[in-house]
C-alpha positions in Angstrom: -27.7 106.9 30.5 -25.9 109.3 28.1 -22.8 107.7 26.7 -21.3 110.2 24.4 -17.9 110.9 25.7 -17.7 108.0 27.8 -14.6 105.9 27.7 -14.4 102.0 27.9 -11.4 99.6 28.2 -11.7 96.2 26.6 -9.0 93.9 27.3 -8.0 91.1 24.8 -10.1 92.8 22.3 -8.7 91.6 19.1 -10.8 88.8 18.9 -14.2 87.0 19.8 -16.1 88.3 22.6 -13.6 91.1 23.0 -13.8 92.4 19.6 -17.5 92.1 19.7 -17.7 94.0 23.1 -15.6 96.8 21.7 -17.7 97.3 18.7 -20.9 97.3 20.8 -19.7 99.8 23.1 -18.6 102.0 20.0 -22.1 101.7 18.7 -23.4 103.0 22.1 -21.0 105.9 21.9 -18.1 105.0 23.9 -14.5 105.7 23.1 -12.9 102.3 23.2 -9.3 101.4 24.6 -8.5 98.4 22.6 -6.0 96.0 24.5 -4.2 93.4 23.0 -1.3 91.1 24.1 -0.2 88.9 21.1 -2.8 89.7 18.4 -1.5 92.9 17.1 -3.0 92.8 13.8 -6.3 91.6 14.8 -6.5 94.2 17.6 -5.6 96.9 15.0 -8.4 96.0 12.6 -10.8 96.2 15.7 -9.3 99.5 16.4 -9.9 100.6 12.6 -13.6 99.4 13.1 -14.2 101.4 16.1 -12.9 104.4 14.2 -15.6 103.8 11.4 -18.4 103.7 13.9 -17.6 107.2 15.0 -15.9 106.5 18.2 -12.3 107.1 19.1 -10.1 104.1 19.6 -6.9 103.8 21.6 -4.6 100.6 20.9 -2.7 99.6 23.9 -0.3 96.5 24.2 -0.2 95.1 27.3 -0.1 91.6 29.0 -2.7 91.5 31.8 -0.7 89.0 33.8 2.3 91.7 34.0 1.3 94.2 36.7 3.9 96.7 35.2 2.3 96.7 31.7 -1.3 96.9 33.3 -0.1 100.0 35.4 1.1 101.6 32.4 -1.8 100.9 30.0 -4.1 102.7 32.7 -1.6 105.6 33.0 -1.8 105.9 29.1 -5.5 105.8 29.2 -5.7 108.7 31.8 -2.9 110.7 29.8 -4.7 110.2 26.3 -8.3 110.2 27.0 -8.4 111.4 30.5 -11.2 109.4 31.9 -12.6 105.8 32.2 -16.2 104.9 32.6 -16.5 101.0 32.0 -14.3 98.0 31.9 -14.6 94.9 30.2 -12.3 92.3 31.8 -12.1 89.7 28.8 -8.5 88.6 28.3 -8.2 85.1 29.1 -6.4 81.8 27.7 -6.7 78.0 28.0 -4.7 74.9 26.9 -5.9 72.0 24.9 -5.4 69.4 27.5 -8.8 67.6 28.1 -10.1 67.2 31.7 -9.5 63.1 31.2 -5.6 63.7 30.9 -4.7 64.7 34.4 -1.1 63.3 33.8 -0.6 65.2 30.7 -1.3 68.7 32.3 1.9 70.8 32.7 1.6 72.7 35.9 3.3 75.8 34.4 0.1 76.0 32.0 -2.1 76.0 35.2 -0.1 78.8 36.6 -0.1 80.8 33.3 -3.9 80.4 33.0 -4.5 81.6 36.7 -2.0 84.6 35.9 -4.2 85.8 33.0 -7.6 84.8 33.7 -7.7 85.4 37.6 -4.6 87.5 38.6 -4.8 89.4 35.3 -8.3 90.3 35.8 -7.8 91.6 39.4 -4.8 93.5 38.5 -6.5 95.6 35.8 -9.6 96.2 37.9 -7.4 97.4 40.7 -5.4 99.6 38.4 -8.7 101.1 36.8 -10.5 101.7 40.3 -9.1 105.4 40.6 -10.2 106.3 37.3 -13.6 104.4 37.4 -14.4 106.2 40.9 -14.4 109.7 39.1 -16.9 108.4 36.7 -20.7 109.1 37.6 -21.9 105.7 36.4 -18.9 103.2 36.5 -19.3 99.4 35.5 -16.8 96.5 35.4 -18.2 93.4 33.5 -16.0 90.3 33.9 -15.7 87.3 31.6 -16.6 84.2 33.5 -17.8 81.0 31.8 -20.5 78.3 32.2 -17.5 75.9 32.4 -16.7 77.9 35.9 -20.4 77.0 37.2 -20.7 73.5 36.1 -18.7 70.6 35.1 -17.8 70.1 31.2 -15.2 69.3 28.5 -13.0 72.4 29.5 -9.5 72.0 30.8 -9.2 71.6 34.5 -7.3 75.0 35.0 -9.4 76.8 32.7 -12.7 75.6 34.5 -11.1 76.4 37.8 -10.1 80.1 36.8 -13.5 80.9 35.6 -15.2 79.6 38.9 -12.4 82.0 40.5 -13.8 84.8 38.5 -17.2 84.4 39.5 -16.3 84.8 43.4 -13.9 87.7 42.5 -17.0 89.2 40.6 -19.2 89.3 43.8 -16.2 90.0 46.2 -15.4 93.0 43.8 -19.1 94.1 43.9 -19.0 94.1 47.7 -15.7 96.1 47.8 -16.1 98.7 45.3 -19.7 99.9 46.0 -21.3 102.3 45.6 -19.2 104.0 43.1 -18.7 100.9 41.1 -21.1 98.2 39.8 -19.2 94.9 39.1 -21.0 91.9 37.2 -19.7 88.9 35.2 -21.2 86.9 32.1 -20.8 83.4 31.9 -21.3 82.2 28.4 -22.3 78.8 27.4 -21.0 77.0 24.2 -20.3 79.8 21.8 -20.1 79.8 18.1 -16.6 80.4 16.6 -12.7 79.7 17.2 -12.8 79.3 21.1 -15.0 76.4 21.0 -13.4 75.3 17.5 -10.0 75.2 19.7 -11.6 73.3 22.4 -13.7 70.7 20.5 -11.2 70.3 17.4 -12.6 67.8 14.7 -15.6 67.1 16.8 -16.5 70.9 16.8 -19.6 71.0 14.4 -20.9 67.7 15.7 -20.9 68.4 19.4 -22.1 72.0 18.7 -25.0 70.8 16.8 -25.8 68.6 19.5 -25.5 71.1 22.2 -27.8 73.4 20.3 -30.7 70.5 20.0 -30.5 70.3 23.8 -30.9 73.9 24.1 -34.6 75.5 24.3 -33.5 78.2 21.7 -32.2 75.3 19.5 -29.0 77.3 18.8 -25.4 78.2 20.6 -24.7 81.7 21.7 -22.7 84.0 19.2 -19.9 86.3 20.4 -22.0 89.3 19.4 -25.0 88.0 21.6 -22.4 88.0 24.6 -21.5 91.4 23.9 -25.2 92.8 23.8 -25.5 91.5 27.3 -22.1 93.1 28.5 -23.0 96.4 27.2 -26.5 96.2 28.7 -24.8 95.6 32.2 -22.9 98.5 31.8 -25.6 101.1 30.2 -28.5 99.8 31.9 -29.7 97.6 35.1 -28.4 100.4 37.8 -29.4 98.0 40.6 -27.7 94.8 39.2 -24.6 94.1 41.1 -22.5 91.3 42.0 -24.2 88.9 39.7 -22.8 86.2 37.0 -25.4 86.4 34.0 -25.5 83.0 32.2 -25.9 83.2 28.3 -26.6 79.9 27.0 -30.3 79.8 25.6 -31.5 78.1 28.6 -29.4 74.9 28.4 -27.9 75.1 32.0 -31.3 75.9 33.5 -33.3 73.0 31.7 -30.7 70.0 31.6 
């Protein structure tokens, strides 16, 4: 597929998988809409990196949980870039409350996680559909997680929200075909700040242990997740409604 002149929107593009996806799309010839909610400086840096790769970047602040901001973001994409060919629904949030502390979980935290991770994902996809329908090769990739497919140490609302993403992906795939393909990726334990935040002081010990139990003997990186995301967008024209696990074979063999 020729990608020159095509446009991709990446939500939560300031850090982690979002940053890696934005840069990988730029390397493949996409102009990139770099969305952020709070991480302005990080998103500015990503926007600059996209430009250095020879692609055009558009920096847009919007909280995906706020429908009015989402609608305004997509209107800006239409006005300034005139098209949209791919959406990476990456924006997400969590809380540090472990699943062992049921009483310690504030239900307002539950509501915020679902507002961003599930409602926000749907709102962005819905707002983008009219533009995506005009593309001759439109694709959406949602960010699920291995935490949404099997039990683990992630907080209850985060894990439940990522399970909802897996179902939402399949439902959207049925609703938006044949013009728009919809898939998801489900990373396993990933090197970097997300798991550092989750595991705290135990990060290195537990990551090393997970790597030792993985057939490929390491944990996935954001850049490796981004490669799969872009591959789902640019290739695999008959892959639709799938949740692709990216964990080096851990969940398949343990």
